[in-house]
C-alpha positions in Angstrom: -7.7 12.7 1.9 -7.2 9.3 0.3 -7.6 10.0 -3.5 -8.7 6.8 -5.1 -6.3 5.9 -8.0 -8.0 3.5 -10.3 -6.1 0.8 -12.2 -2.5 1.4 -11.1 -2.5 0.5 -7.4 -1.4 -3.1 -7.8 1.8 -2.0 -9.6 3.3 -0.6 -6.4 6.3 -2.5 -5.0 6.8 -0.8 -1.7 5.9 -1.9 1.8 5.0 -0.2 5.0 5.6 -0.6 8.7 7.4 1.8 11.1 9.6 -0.8 12.9 11.8 -3.7 11.9 9.5 -6.3 13.4 6.8 -8.8 12.5 3.4 -7.3 11.8 1.5 -6.2 14.9 -1.3 -8.6 15.6 -3.6 -5.5 16.1 -3.5 -3.7 12.7 -3.3 0.0 12.5 -5.7 1.8 10.2 -6.6 5.4 9.4 -10.3 5.2 10.3 -10.9 7.4 13.3 -14.1 7.7 15.3 -16.7 9.0 13.0 -20.5 9.5 12.7 -20.2 8.4 9.1 -21.7 4.8 8.8 -19.2 3.9 6.0 -16.1 4.9 8.1 -17.6 3.2 11.2 -18.0 0.0 9.3 -14.5 0.2 7.9 -13.1 0.7 11.4 -14.9 -2.3 12.7 -13.7 -4.5 9.8 -10.1 -3.4 10.4 -10.3 -4.3 14.1 -11.4 -7.8 13.0 -8.5 -7.9 10.4 -11.0 -8.3 7.6 -11.0 -6.9 4.1 -13.9 -4.7 3.0 -15.5 -3.9 -0.4 -17.1 -0.5 -0.5 -19.7 0.2 -3.2 -20.0 3.9 -3.9 -23.2 4.8 -5.8 -25.4 7.8 -6.6 -28.5 6.5 -8.3 -30.3 3.2 -7.9 -30.1 2.4 -11.6 -29.3 -0.8 -13.6 -25.5 -0.3 -13.3 -25.7 0.1 -9.5 -27.9 -3.0 -9.2 -25.5 -5.0 -11.2 -22.6 -3.9 -9.1 -24.5 -4.7 -6.0 -25.3 -8.2 -7.2 -21.6 -8.8 -8.0 -20.8 -7.6 -4.5 -23.2 -10.1 -2.9 -21.9 -12.9 -5.1 -18.3 -12.1 -4.1 -19.1 -12.2 -0.5 -21.1 -15.5 -0.7 -18.2 -17.2 -2.6 -15.3 -15.8 -0.6 -13.1 -18.3 1.3 -12.3 -15.6 3.9 -14.6 -13.3 5.9 -15.2 -10.0 4.1 -17.3 -7.0 4.7 -19.5 -5.3 2.2 -20.3 -1.6 2.7 -22.6 0.5 0.6 -22.2 4.3 0.5 -24.6 6.6 -1.4 -22.5 9.6 -2.2 -25.5 12.0 -1.9 -26.3 10.9 1.6 -25.3 13.7 4.0 -24.4 11.2 6.7 -21.7 9.7 4.4 -20.1 13.0 3.5 -17.0 12.2 5.5 -16.6 8.8 3.9 -16.9 10.4 0.4 -14.4 13.0 1.3 -11.9 10.5 2.7 -12.0 8.5 -0.5 -12.1 11.5 -2.8 -14.8 10.0 -5.0 -16.9 13.1 -5.4 -16.2 13.2 -9.1 -15.4 9.5 -9.7 -17.3 7.5 -12.3 -20.1 5.7 -10.4 -21.0 3.1 -9.3 -17.5 2.2 -8.1 -16.3 -0.6 -5.9 -13.1 -0.3 -3.8 -11.4 -3.1 -2.0 -9.9 -2.0 1.3 -7.4 -3.9 3.3 -7.5 -4.0 7.2 -4.6 -1.4 7.3 -6.7 1.1 5.2 -5.0 0.5 1.9 -7.1 0.6 -1.2 -5.9 -2.6 -3.0 -8.1 -2.4 -6.1 -10.9 -0.2 -7.5 -13.4 -0.9 -10.2 -15.6 1.8 -11.8 -18.9 1.2 -13.6 -18.7 -2.5 -13.8 -16.9 -5.6 -12.5 -17.1 -9.3 -12.1 -16.8 -11.5 -9.0 -13.6 -12.9 -10.3 -12.1 -9.4 -10.6 -13.2 -8.5 -7.1 -11.5 -11.6 -5.7 -8.2 -10.0 -6.8 -8.7 -7.3 -4.2 -7.8 -9.8 -1.4 -4.0 -9.5 -1.2 -1.2 -10.5 1.1 -0.3 -8.4 4.1 2.9 -7.4 2.4 1.1 -6.3 -0.7 -1.5 -4.3 1.3 1.4 -2.7 3.2 3.0 -1.8 -0.1 0.0 0.0 -1.3 -0.5 1.8 2.0 3.1 3.1 1.8 2.5 4.4 -1.7 -0.7 6.1 -0.7 1.1 7.7 2.3 3.8 8.9 -0.1 6.6 7.4 2.0 10.0 5.9 1.1 9.9 2.2 1.8 12.4 -0.4 3.0 11.7 -4.1 2.4 13.6 -6.4 4.6 13.3 -10.1 3.7 14.7 -12.1 6.5 14.1 -14.4 9.4 16.1 -15.9 12.3 17.4 -18.7 10.0 18.7 -16.6 7.1 22.3 -15.4 7.1 23.0 -11.7 7.8 19.7 -11.3 9.6 21.3 -9.1 12.3 23.1 -7.0 9.7 19.9 -6.2 7.9 18.1 -5.3 11.1 20.9 -3.0 12.1 21.0 -1.4 8.7 17.3 -0.7 8.8 17.4 0.8 12.3 20.4 2.9 11.3 18.6 4.3 8.3 15.5 5.1 10.4 17.8 7.0 12.8 18.8 9.4 10.1 16.6 12.5 10.6 16.5 13.1 6.9 14.7 9.8 6.2 13.3 8.4 9.4 10.0 10.2 9.5 9.5 9.6 5.7 10.3 5.9 5.7 8.3 2.8 6.5 10.1 -0.5 7.1 8.8 -4.0 7.2 10.4 -7.4 7.5 8.9 -10.2 5.3 9.5 -13.8 6.3 10.7 -15.6 3.1 9.2 -18.8 4.5 5.7 -17.3 4.5 4.0 -18.8 1.4 1.3 -16.1 1.5 4.0 -13.5 0.6 5.7 -15.5 -2.2 3.9 -13.7 -5.0 4.8 -10.4 -3.4 8.5 -11.4 -3.2 8.4 -12.4 -6.8 7.2 -9.0 -7.7 10.2 -7.6 -6.0 12.4 -10.0 -8.0 13.4 -11.8 -4.8 13.4 -15.6 -4.9 11.3 -17.0 -2.0 13.8 -19.9 -1.9 16.9 -17.6 -1.5 19.2 -18.7 1.2 20.3 -15.2 2.3 18.7 -12.1 3.6 17.7 -9.3 1.1 16.7 -5.7 1.3 15.0 -3.5 -1.3 14.8 0.3 -1.0 11.7 1.7 -2.8 10.8 5.3 -3.7 7.3 6.7 -2.8 6.3 6.3 -6.5 7.0 2.5 -6.2 10.3 2.6 -8.1 13.2 0.5 -6.8 16.2 2.6 -5.7 18.5 -0.2 -4.6 18.5 -3.9 -3.9 20.9 -5.7 -1.6 21.5 -9.4 -0.9 23.4 -10.5 2.2 25.1 -8.0 4.5 24.4 -4.3 4.1 25.0 -1.2 6.2 22.9 1.9 6.8 25.7 3.9 5.2 25.2 2.0 2.0 21.4 2.6 2.1 21.9 6.4 2.7 24.4 6.6 -0.1 21.9 5.1 -2.5 19.3 7.6 -1.6 21.7 10.5 -1.8 22.8 9.4 -5.2 19.1 9.1 -6.4 18.5 12.7 -5.2 21.2 14.2 -7.3 18.8 14.3 -10.2 15.2 13.5 -10.6 14.2 10.5 -8.5 13.8 7.1 -10.1 10.8 7.0 -12.3 10.8 10.8 -12.6 8.8 11.2 -9.4 9.4 13.2 -6.2 11.2 11.6 -3.3 10.2 11.9 0.4 8.6 15.2 1.4 8.4 16.2 -2.3 12.2 16.5 -2.6 13.9 15.5 -5.8 17.5 16.6 -5.8 19.0 20.0 -4.9 16.5 22.8 -5.5 13.4 20.6 -4.9 11.2 18.7 -7.2 11.4 18.9 -11.0 8.5 21.0 -12.5 5.3 19.0 -12.2 7.2 16.2 -10.4 8.5 14.9 -13.7 12.0 14.7 -15.1 12.8 16.7 -18.2 13.2 14.8 -21.5 16.6 13.1 -21.7 
């Protein structure tokens, strides 16, 4: 189940992809074949690499009508193709969509922005403006970041291209880290091209200069907290050492690490560190 977290999604600074490679031109997404109209529409949008806005509503009251008008305004003003999907949570045919998003008890009406890879990039309960909704269209790196967080995976950001020094070393380090059976299945890796202007805001959020003349790598916990940052050459042994060091106590940010682990003996009570 994808539990919708309202308000904090954009703060995540992790990214997702399972191989050290440029993004697959055919995006992966979690929407399986379904009889639910909402999930069917999301699947079709993902196949077309388009963002979707999903309006979850219960009663056709003034609040729902205002949110519906904002949704229509956003679509008419968008510079890129987007899909608008409307899901009445009491409709039996939409029970699977409601379950997947976990909005049974959410304040409604609610609009969720969903990236082609299935990540919820933003969510607005009760009211929103067209300007706010436009912030739900994010770069592929940012969407991947949010997907990784929602999947509770350790993330490895590799900022490199064929022209940056130490490109090969970064690639080998990422592959070596994935080969470690302790971390491979719980880690998602992506390479970001620093020359891609669409990702410059994302790189800035990682405190990486888009104009840097060297490769960089950032290791991020599933909670979106940075564990380590490297510039230039790095080895898989250095990456592993940083994770092992973080696991000696509570994980960065006081959150559990991959598979709920947080140092010897498992996670701290409630997934939080004790007061220092």
